[in-house]
Backbone atoms as SQL, in Angstrom:
CREATE TABLE atoms (id INTEGER PRIMARY KEY, chain TEXT, resi INTEGER, resn TEXT, atom TEXT, x REAL, y REAL, z REAL);
INSERT INTO atoms VALUES
  (1, 'A', 1, 'MET', 'N', -16.592, 173.590, -68.184),
  (2, 'A', 1, 'MET', 'CA', -16.935, 173.164, -69.506),
  (3, 'A', 1, 'MET', 'C', -15.700, 173.288, -70.387),
  (4, 'A', 2, 'ALA', 'N', -15.651, 172.434, -71.393),
  (5, 'A', 2, 'ALA', 'CA', -14.560, 172.480, -72.354),
  (6, 'A', 2, 'ALA', 'C', -15.148, 172.374, -73.754),
  (7, 'A', 3, 'VAL', 'N', -14.498, 173.023, -74.687),
  (8, 'A', 3, 'VAL', 'CA', -14.949, 173.002, -76.074),
  (9, 'A', 3, 'VAL', 'C', -13.741, 172.780, -76.968),
  (10, 'A', 4, 'ASP', 'N', -13.840, 171.800, -77.840),
  (11, 'A', 4, 'ASP', 'CA', -12.813, 171.612, -78.852),
  (12, 'A', 4, 'ASP', 'C', -13.063, 172.620, -79.960),
  (13, 'A', 5, 'VAL', 'N', -12.005, 173.310, -80.377),
  (14, 'A', 5, 'VAL', 'CA', -12.129, 174.305, -81.440),
  (15, 'A', 5, 'VAL', 'C', -11.092, 174.052, -82.517),
  (16, 'A', 6, 'LYS', 'N', -11.408, 174.479, -83.730),
  (17, 'A', 6, 'LYS', 'CA', -10.476, 174.445, -84.855),
  (18, 'A', 6, 'LYS', 'C', -10.337, 175.872, -85.367),
  (19, 'A', 7, 'LEU', 'N', -9.102, 176.329, -85.437),
  (20, 'A', 7, 'LEU', 'CA', -8.838, 177.654, -85.954),
  (21, 'A', 7, 'LEU', 'C', -8.310, 177.524, -87.372),
  (22, 'A', 8, 'GLY', 'N', -8.757, 178.375, -88.218),
  (23, 'A', 8, 'GLY', 'CA', -8.332, 178.386, -89.618),
  (24, 'A', 8, 'GLY', 'C', -8.993, 179.551, -90.296),
  (25, 'A', 9, 'SER', 'N', -9.401, 179.341, -91.533),
  (26, 'A', 9, 'SER', 'CA', -10.095, 180.422, -92.228),
  (27, 'A', 9, 'SER', 'C', -11.467, 180.674, -91.618),
  (28, 'A', 10, 'THR', 'N', -12.001, 179.645, -90.953),
  (29, 'A', 10, 'THR', 'CA', -13.263, 179.791, -90.211),
  (30, 'A', 10, 'THR', 'C', -13.074, 179.246, -88.812),
  (31, 'A', 11, 'PHE', 'N', -13.922, 179.675, -87.924),
  (32, 'A', 11, 'PHE', 'CA', -13.882, 179.203, -86.535),
  (33, 'A', 11, 'PHE', 'C', -14.892, 178.080, -86.397),
  (34, 'A', 12, 'GLU', 'N', -14.449, 176.940, -85.888),
  (35, 'A', 12, 'GLU', 'CA', -15.343, 175.806, -85.664),
  (36, 'A', 12, 'GLU', 'C', -15.247, 175.368, -84.218),
  (37, 'A', 13, 'ALA', 'N', -16.405, 175.115, -83.606),
  (38, 'A', 13, 'ALA', 'CA', -16.449, 174.639, -82.224),
  (39, 'A', 13, 'ALA', 'C', -17.517, 173.560, -82.119),
  (40, 'A', 14, 'VAL', 'N', -17.258, 172.586, -81.272),
  (41, 'A', 14, 'VAL', 'CA', -18.240, 171.520, -81.059),
  (42, 'A', 14, 'VAL', 'C', -19.045, 171.839, -79.800),
  (43, 'A', 15, 'ILE', 'N', -19.970, 170.982, -79.488),
  (44, 'A', 15, 'ILE', 'CA', -20.807, 171.175, -78.299),
  (45, 'A', 15, 'ILE', 'C', -19.934, 171.082, -77.047),
  (46, 'A', 16, 'PRO', 'N', -20.092, 172.001, -76.100),
  (47, 'A', 16, 'PRO', 'CA', -19.307, 171.957, -74.859),
  (48, 'A', 16, 'PRO', 'C', -19.549, 170.660, -74.089),
  (49, 'A', 17, 'LYS', 'N', -18.511, 170.200, -73.397),
  (50, 'A', 17, 'LYS', 'CA', -18.653, 168.994, -72.569),
  (51, 'A', 17, 'LYS', 'C', -18.199, 169.317, -71.146),
  (52, 'A', 18, 'LEU', 'N', -18.793, 168.631, -70.208),
  (53, 'A', 18, 'LEU', 'CA', -18.496, 168.823, -68.792),
  (54, 'A', 18, 'LEU', 'C', -17.142, 168.215, -68.461),
  (55, 'A', 19, 'LEU', 'N', -16.267, 168.999, -67.823),
  (56, 'A', 19, 'LEU', 'CA', -14.955, 168.495, -67.405),
  (57, 'A', 19, 'LEU', 'C', -15.046, 167.757, -66.082),
  (58, 'A', 20, 'PHE', 'N', -15.752, 168.347, -65.117),
  (59, 'A', 20, 'PHE', 'CA', -15.909, 167.771, -63.790),
  (60, 'A', 20, 'PHE', 'C', -17.060, 168.467, -63.106),
  (61, 'A', 21, 'GLN', 'N', -17.520, 167.886, -62.002),
  (62, 'A', 21, 'GLN', 'CA', -18.560, 168.508, -61.205),
  (63, 'A', 21, 'GLN', 'C', -17.947, 168.978, -59.899),
  (64, 'A', 22, 'ALA', 'N', -18.339, 170.154, -59.472),
  (65, 'A', 22, 'ALA', 'CA', -17.858, 170.702, -58.205),
  (66, 'A', 22, 'ALA', 'C', -19.076, 171.081, -57.385),
  (67, 'A', 23, 'ARG', 'N', -19.063, 170.674, -56.124),
  (68, 'A', 23, 'ARG', 'CA', -20.170, 171.023, -55.236),
  (69, 'A', 23, 'ARG', 'C', -19.777, 172.247, -54.431),
  (70, 'A', 24, 'ILE', 'N', -20.484, 173.341, -54.659),
  (71, 'A', 24, 'ILE', 'CA', -20.239, 174.575, -53.920),
  (72, 'A', 24, 'ILE', 'C', -21.353, 174.708, -52.896),
  (73, 'A', 25, 'PRO', 'N', -21.025, 174.759, -51.610),
  (74, 'A', 25, 'PRO', 'CA', -22.057, 174.854, -50.578),
  (75, 'A', 25, 'PRO', 'C', -22.926, 176.089, -50.771),
  (76, 'A', 26, 'THR', 'N', -24.215, 175.957, -50.501),
  (77, 'A', 26, 'THR', 'CA', -25.127, 177.084, -50.679),
  (78, 'A', 26, 'THR', 'C', -24.766, 178.236, -49.751),
  (79, 'A', 27, 'ALA', 'N', -24.129, 177.958, -48.631),
  (80, 'A', 27, 'ALA', 'CA', -23.700, 179.026, -47.719),
  (81, 'A', 27, 'ALA', 'C', -22.627, 179.893, -48.361),
  (82, 'A', 28, 'MET', 'N', -21.951, 179.378, -49.372),
  (83, 'A', 28, 'MET', 'CA', -20.877, 180.119, -50.027),
  (84, 'A', 28, 'MET', 'C', -21.403, 181.067, -51.096),
  (85, 'A', 29, 'VAL', 'N', -22.590, 180.822, -51.617),
  (86, 'A', 29, 'VAL', 'CA', -23.098, 181.624, -52.717),
  (87, 'A', 29, 'VAL', 'C', -23.187, 183.080, -52.271),
  (88, 'A', 30, 'GLY', 'N', -22.510, 183.928, -52.964),
  (89, 'A', 30, 'GLY', 'CA', -22.495, 185.350, -52.644),
  (90, 'A', 30, 'GLY', 'C', -21.491, 185.725, -51.568),
  (91, 'A', 31, 'ALA', 'N', -20.920, 184.756, -50.869),
  (92, 'A', 31, 'ALA', 'CA', -19.980, 185.059, -49.795),
  (93, 'A', 31, 'ALA', 'C', -18.584, 185.377, -50.330),
  (94, 'A', 32, 'PHE', 'N', -18.207, 184.696, -51.378),
  (95, 'A', 32, 'PHE', 'CA', -16.891, 184.885, -51.972),
  (96, 'A', 32, 'PHE', 'C', -17.036, 185.131, -53.465),
  (97, 'A', 33, 'ARG', 'N', -16.091, 185.842, -54.013),
  (98, 'A', 33, 'ARG', 'CA', -16.124, 186.101, -55.448),
  (99, 'A', 33, 'ARG', 'C', -15.730, 184.852, -56.228),
  (100, 'A', 34, 'ASN', 'N', -14.682, 184.179, -55.783),
  (101, 'A', 34, 'ASN', 'CA', -14.207, 182.985, -56.484),
  (102, 'A', 34, 'ASN', 'C', -14.333, 181.758, -55.595),
  (103, 'A', 35, 'TYR', 'N', -14.866, 180.717, -56.150),
  (104, 'A', 35, 'TYR', 'CA', -14.980, 179.445, -55.444),
  (105, 'A', 35, 'TYR', 'C', -13.849, 178.509, -55.855),
  (106, 'A', 36, 'TYR', 'N', -13.090, 178.914, -56.858),
  (107, 'A', 36, 'TYR', 'CA', -12.002, 178.088, -57.353),
  (108, 'A', 36, 'TYR', 'C', -10.899, 178.974, -57.901),
  (109, 'A', 37, 'VAL', 'N', -9.735, 178.363, -58.121),
  (110, 'A', 37, 'VAL', 'CA', -8.612, 179.056, -58.744),
  (111, 'A', 37, 'VAL', 'C', -7.869, 178.044, -59.607),
  (112, 'A', 38, 'ALA', 'N', -7.380, 178.488, -60.742),
  (113, 'A', 38, 'ALA', 'CA', -6.593, 177.620, -61.617),
  (114, 'A', 38, 'ALA', 'C', -5.134, 177.675, -61.178),
  (115, 'A', 39, 'SER', 'N', -4.442, 176.549, -61.321),
  (116, 'A', 39, 'SER', 'CA', -3.021, 176.528, -60.975),
  (117, 'A', 39, 'SER', 'C', -2.241, 177.360, -61.987),
  (118, 'A', 40, 'ALA', 'N', -1.018, 177.708, -61.649),
  (119, 'A', 40, 'ALA', 'CA', -0.198, 178.580, -62.494),
  (120, 'A', 40, 'ALA', 'C', 0.005, 178.001, -63.891),
  (121, 'A', 41, 'GLU', 'N', 0.174, 176.682, -63.968),
  (122, 'A', 41, 'GLU', 'CA', 0.404, 176.070, -65.278),
  (123, 'A', 41, 'GLU', 'C', -0.897, 175.775, -66.020),
  (124, 'A', 42, 'GLY', 'N', -2.038, 175.991, -65.357),
  (125, 'A', 42, 'GLY', 'CA', -3.342, 175.816, -65.996),
  (126, 'A', 42, 'GLY', 'C', -3.788, 174.377, -66.167),
  (127, 'A', 43, 'ARG', 'N', -3.184, 173.464, -65.426),
  (128, 'A', 43, 'ARG', 'CA', -3.535, 172.044, -65.576),
  (129, 'A', 43, 'ARG', 'C', -4.412, 171.524, -64.447),
  (130, 'A', 44, 'ARG', 'N', -4.561, 172.322, -63.365),
  (131, 'A', 44, 'ARG', 'CA', -5.356, 171.880, -62.224),
  (132, 'A', 44, 'ARG', 'C', -6.213, 173.022, -61.721),
  (133, 'A', 45, 'PHE', 'N', -7.268, 172.668, -60.967),
  (134, 'A', 45, 'PHE', 'CA', -8.125, 173.642, -60.310),
  (135, 'A', 45, 'PHE', 'C', -8.160, 173.331, -58.825),
  (136, 'A', 46, 'LEU', 'N', -8.191, 174.356, -58.004),
  (137, 'A', 46, 'LEU', 'CA', -8.331, 174.200, -56.563),
  (138, 'A', 46, 'LEU', 'C', -9.686, 174.772, -56.180),
  (139, 'A', 47, 'PHE', 'N', -10.515, 173.936, -55.534),
  (140, 'A', 47, 'PHE', 'CA', -11.859, 174.328, -55.147),
  (141, 'A', 47, 'PHE', 'C', -11.977, 174.400, -53.640),
  (142, 'A', 48, 'TYR', 'N', -12.787, 175.335, -53.153),
  (143, 'A', 48, 'TYR', 'CA', -13.174, 175.323, -51.753),
  (144, 'A', 48, 'TYR', 'C', -14.266, 174.290, -51.622),
  (145, 'A', 49, 'SER', 'N', -14.107, 173.371, -50.703),
  (146, 'A', 49, 'SER', 'CA', -15.115, 172.348, -50.481),
  (147, 'A', 49, 'SER', 'C', -15.017, 171.878, -49.034),
  (148, 'A', 50, 'PRO', 'N', -16.121, 171.921, -48.284),
  (149, 'A', 50, 'PRO', 'CA', -16.065, 171.438, -46.899),
  (150, 'A', 50, 'PRO', 'C', -15.865, 169.925, -46.862),
  (151, 'A', 51, 'ILE', 'N', -15.354, 169.435, -45.754),
  (152, 'A', 51, 'ILE', 'CA', -15.124, 168.001, -45.571),
  (153, 'A', 51, 'ILE', 'C', -16.468, 167.305, -45.433),
  (154, 'A', 52, 'GLU', 'N', -16.624, 166.190, -46.128),
  (155, 'A', 52, 'GLU', 'CA', -17.864, 165.418, -46.062),
  (156, 'A', 52, 'GLU', 'C', -18.190, 165.044, -44.624),
  (157, 'A', 53, 'GLY', 'N', -19.429, 165.258, -44.243),
  (158, 'A', 53, 'GLY', 'CA', -19.889, 164.858, -42.918),
  (159, 'A', 53, 'GLY', 'C', -19.433, 165.769, -41.794),
  (160, 'A', 54, 'SER', 'N', -18.841, 166.905, -42.122),
  (161, 'A', 54, 'SER', 'CA', -18.355, 167.783, -41.062),
  (162, 'A', 54, 'SER', 'C', -19.492, 168.538, -40.389),
  (163, 'A', 55, 'GLY', 'N', -20.649, 168.608, -41.076),
  (164, 'A', 55, 'GLY', 'CA', -21.801, 169.267, -40.488),
  (165, 'A', 55, 'GLY', 'C', -21.707, 170.774, -40.482),
  (166, 'A', 56, 'THR', 'N', -20.715, 171.327, -41.145),
  (167, 'A', 56, 'THR', 'CA', -20.582, 172.779, -41.187),
  (168, 'A', 56, 'THR', 'C', -21.338, 173.315, -42.387),
  (169, 'A', 57, 'SER', 'N', -22.448, 173.953, -42.128),
  (170, 'A', 57, 'SER', 'CA', -23.224, 174.532, -43.212),
  (171, 'A', 57, 'SER', 'C', -23.093, 176.043, -43.232),
  (172, 'A', 58, 'GLN', 'N', -22.502, 176.606, -42.198),
  (173, 'A', 58, 'GLN', 'CA', -22.318, 178.045, -42.123),
  (174, 'A', 58, 'GLN', 'C', -20.844, 178.383, -42.273),
  (175, 'A', 59, 'ILE', 'N', -20.586, 179.550, -42.781),
  (176, 'A', 59, 'ILE', 'CA', -19.212, 180.027, -42.895),
  (177, 'A', 59, 'ILE', 'C', -18.822, 180.658, -41.569),
  (178, 'A', 60, 'THR', 'N', -17.731, 180.198, -40.989),
  (179, 'A', 60, 'THR', 'CA', -17.266, 180.724, -39.722),
  (180, 'A', 60, 'THR', 'C', -16.436, 181.975, -39.979),
  (181, 'A', 61, 'PRO', 'N', -16.820, 183.103, -39.393),
  (182, 'A', 61, 'PRO', 'CA', -16.044, 184.325, -39.625),
  (183, 'A', 61, 'PRO', 'C', -14.692, 184.262, -38.928),
  (184, 'A', 62, 'ILE', 'N', -13.733, 184.983, -39.467),
  (185, 'A', 62, 'ILE', 'CA', -12.419, 185.094, -38.845),
  (186, 'A', 62, 'ILE', 'C', -12.164, 186.565, -38.535),
  (187, 'A', 63, 'THR', 'N', -11.261, 186.818, -37.620),
  (188, 'A', 63, 'THR', 'CA', -10.877, 188.178, -37.272),
  (189, 'A', 63, 'THR', 'C', -9.435, 188.381, -37.683),
  (190, 'A', 64, 'VAL', 'N', -9.184, 189.425, -38.442),
  (191, 'A', 64, 'VAL', 'CA', -7.830, 189.766, -38.871),
  (192, 'A', 64, 'VAL', 'C', -7.408, 191.002, -38.089),
  (193, 'A', 65, 'VAL', 'N', -6.305, 190.904, -37.369),
  (194, 'A', 65, 'VAL', 'CA', -5.810, 192.019, -36.567),
  (195, 'A', 65, 'VAL', 'C', -4.622, 192.628, -37.284),
  (196, 'A', 66, 'LEU', 'N', -4.764, 193.897, -37.637),
  (197, 'A', 66, 'LEU', 'CA', -3.677, 194.610, -38.294),
  (198, 'A', 66, 'LEU', 'C', -2.868, 195.374, -37.248),
  (199, 'A', 67, 'ASN', 'N', -1.600, 195.513, -37.498),
  (200, 'A', 67, 'ASN', 'CA', -0.695, 196.259, -36.621),
  (201, 'A', 67, 'ASN', 'C', -0.721, 195.707, -35.191),
  (202, 'A', 68, 'TRP', 'N', -0.752, 194.404, -35.063),
  (203, 'A', 68, 'TRP', 'CA', -0.866, 193.780, -33.754),
  (204, 'A', 68, 'TRP', 'C', 0.378, 193.971, -32.900),
  (205, 'A', 69, 'THR', 'N', 1.511, 194.249, -33.533),
  (206, 'A', 69, 'THR', 'CA', 2.736, 194.455, -32.755),
  (207, 'A', 69, 'THR', 'C', 2.687, 195.724, -31.937),
  (208, 'A', 70, 'ALA', 'N', 1.889, 196.710, -32.347),
  (209, 'A', 70, 'ALA', 'CA', 1.755, 197.944, -31.584),
  (210, 'A', 70, 'ALA', 'C', 1.131, 197.674, -30.220),
  (211, 'A', 71, 'GLY', 'N', 0.296, 196.682, -30.107),
  (212, 'A', 71, 'GLY', 'CA', -0.318, 196.322, -28.833),
  (213, 'A', 71, 'GLY', 'C', 0.643, 195.661, -27.882),
  (214, 'A', 72, 'LEU', 'N', 1.768, 195.138, -28.345),
  (215, 'A', 72, 'LEU', 'CA', 2.747, 194.481, -27.489),
  (216, 'A', 72, 'LEU', 'C', 3.551, 195.480, -26.669),
  (217, 'A', 73, 'LYS', 'N', 3.647, 196.703, -27.115),
  (218, 'A', 73, 'LYS', 'CA', 4.475, 197.715, -26.446),
  (219, 'A', 73, 'LYS', 'C', 3.798, 198.302, -25.232),
  (220, 'A', 74, 'ARG', 'N', 2.538, 197.984, -24.997),
  (221, 'A', 74, 'ARG', 'CA', 1.805, 198.573, -23.870),
  (222, 'A', 74, 'ARG', 'C', 2.165, 197.940, -22.569);
C-alpha cells in the first residue's frame, strides 16, 4: 500500500492505494518471517513466488551441514 502525505503544520494523508498484488503460496504462511525484501535503494521489492505450473505446493526442506570440512579428514 502507498499513501500520499503532506507534511506541514498539520499532517495530511489520503486514502491508501494498492501498489501491486503479490501471490504468497498458502504453504508459505507461517513458514518464513518475510515473504519479500526491499532493495537497498528502496525502489524495488523481491518476492518469493513459485514458478507457475510447477505443481509445487509444499516447501521442500533443505539440509545445512556445518563444519563439513572436518568430515574430510577421516
